[in-house]
C-alpha positions in Angstrom: -37.3 12.2 -29.1 -37.6 13.9 -25.9 -38.1 17.5 -25.3 -36.1 18.4 -22.1 -36.5 22.1 -21.8 -36.9 25.4 -23.3 -34.3 28.1 -23.4 -34.9 31.6 -25.1 -37.8 30.4 -27.1 -36.2 27.2 -28.6 -36.4 23.5 -27.7 -33.4 21.5 -26.7 -33.8 18.3 -28.4 -32.5 14.9 -26.8 -32.8 11.8 -28.9 -32.2 8.2 -27.7 -28.7 8.2 -29.1 -27.7 11.2 -27.3 -29.0 9.8 -24.1 -26.9 6.8 -24.6 -23.9 8.8 -25.3 -24.5 11.0 -22.2 -24.7 7.7 -20.0 -21.7 6.4 -21.5 -19.8 9.4 -20.7 -21.1 9.5 -17.1 -20.1 6.0 -16.7 -16.6 6.7 -17.9 -16.2 9.7 -15.7 -17.4 7.7 -12.7 -15.1 4.8 -13.5 -12.1 6.8 -14.9 -8.6 5.7 -15.1 -7.8 5.7 -11.2 -5.0 3.3 -10.9 -7.0 1.5 -8.2 -5.7 -1.4 -6.5 -7.4 -4.6 -5.5 -7.1 -4.0 -1.7 -6.9 -0.3 -0.5 -7.1 -0.8 3.2 -3.6 0.3 3.5 -4.2 3.7 1.7 -5.2 5.1 5.2 -1.6 4.8 6.3 0.0 8.1 7.1 3.3 9.6 6.3 6.0 7.7 8.4 3.9 4.7 8.9 4.7 1.3 7.0 2.6 -0.8 4.8 3.0 -4.4 3.2 2.5 -4.2 -0.5 1.8 -7.4 -2.3 1.4 -8.3 -5.8 2.6 -6.5 -9.0 2.1 -2.7 -9.2 -1.2 -2.8 -11.0 -2.7 -5.4 -8.8 -0.9 -4.5 -5.5 -2.7 -5.2 -2.2 -1.8 -2.8 0.6 -2.1 -3.3 4.3 -0.8 -1.4 7.3 2.2 -3.0 9.0 4.7 -2.4 11.8 7.9 -0.6 10.5 11.1 -2.5 10.6 9.8 -6.1 10.8 8.1 -8.4 8.2 5.6 -8.3 6.5 6.2 -4.4 6.2 8.2 -3.6 3.2 7.6 0.1 2.5 7.3 3.3 4.4 4.9 6.2 3.4 7.1 9.2 2.5 4.3 11.4 1.3 0.6 11.3 0.1 -0.5 12.8 -3.3 -3.7 13.3 -5.1 -2.4 10.8 -7.8 0.6 8.7 -8.3 2.2 11.1 -10.9 2.4 13.6 -8.3 4.6 11.4 -6.1 8.4 12.2 -5.8 9.9 10.8 -9.0 12.3 8.8 -7.0 9.9 7.0 -4.8 10.6 3.3 -4.6 6.9 2.3 -5.2 3.5 4.2 -5.5 0.1 2.7 -4.8 -2.9 4.7 -6.1 -6.6 4.4 -5.7 -9.7 6.7 -6.0 -9.0 9.6 -3.7 -5.1 9.5 -3.7 -1.8 7.8 -3.7 0.8 6.6 -1.3 4.3 7.4 -2.2 6.5 4.8 -0.8 10.3 4.0 -0.1 11.8 0.9 1.2 11.4 0.1 4.8 15.1 0.6 5.3 16.3 0.0 9.0 20.0 0.7 9.9 22.0 -2.6 10.5 18.9 -4.7 9.1 18.8 -6.4 5.7 16.2 -6.0 2.9 15.8 -8.4 0.0 15.5 -6.0 -3.1 14.6 -8.2 -6.1 15.4 -6.7 -9.6 12.4 -8.7 -11.1 9.6 -6.2 -11.8 6.8 -8.2 -10.4 8.8 -9.1 -7.2 8.4 -7.2 -3.9 11.1 -6.3 -1.5 11.1 -7.8 2.0 12.9 -7.9 5.3 15.5 -10.6 5.3 17.8 -12.3 7.5 21.4 -11.0 7.0 22.7 -14.4 5.8 26.0 -14.0 3.8 25.6 -14.9 0.0 21.9 -14.1 -0.3 21.2 -12.7 -3.7 19.9 -9.3 -4.0 20.0 -8.9 0.0 21.4 -5.6 1.3 22.3 -4.3 4.9 21.5 -0.6 5.4 24.6 1.1 6.8 23.5 4.7 6.7 21.2 7.1 4.8 23.1 10.1 3.9 21.5 13.5 2.9 23.3 13.8 -0.3 23.6 12.0 -3.5 27.3 12.3 -3.3 27.9 8.5 -3.0 31.4 9.1 -2.1 30.0 10.2 1.4 28.9 6.7 2.1 30.7 4.9 4.7 33.9 2.9 3.4 32.0 -0.4 4.1 29.4 0.4 1.4 29.4 -1.8 -1.5 26.3 -0.3 -3.2 24.1 2.7 -2.9 20.5 3.6 -3.8 20.5 7.4 -4.6 17.3 9.3 -4.3 18.1 12.4 -6.7 15.0 14.2 -6.2 15.0 14.2 -2.5 18.9 14.5 -2.3 19.6 11.4 -0.2 21.3 8.0 -0.6 20.8 4.7 1.0 24.2 3.2 1.5 24.3 -0.5 1.8 26.5 -3.6 1.5 25.9 -7.2 1.1 25.9 -9.4 4.2 
């Protein structure tokens, strides 16, 4: 038993067991559940910049990239203290110690994106080759979730309800 200090005439007793508990708690607080990714170099990206996110959500690597061309697949729409603070309609979030990137697809008007439905697959800029599955050409982003406002050529839409906008697309 160690005596740590004296307060108001009584001793505070610290045993080996309590020291171990304090150490374990300190380690838990230091490590925490930070949703960190394996490569966080892209987390320095600013709003409006693009990144390349590789790998499934929990192990996503992030690198800054030039918007509108491969390998960029997401655009930073906001930054938050944690992924839970990102807009709920963000296409992707990547978190690490110190914050999170809130991301949308790197849509470019009249260009195509492959948007796989598989949970561990990442979107990518893609040639606008007719018949390519899960590939969409962006026609317009409208400032409403009223999809009837999409151009007549739109065959699919990606609404962002929290931010009141829609990506109107068609298949090439």
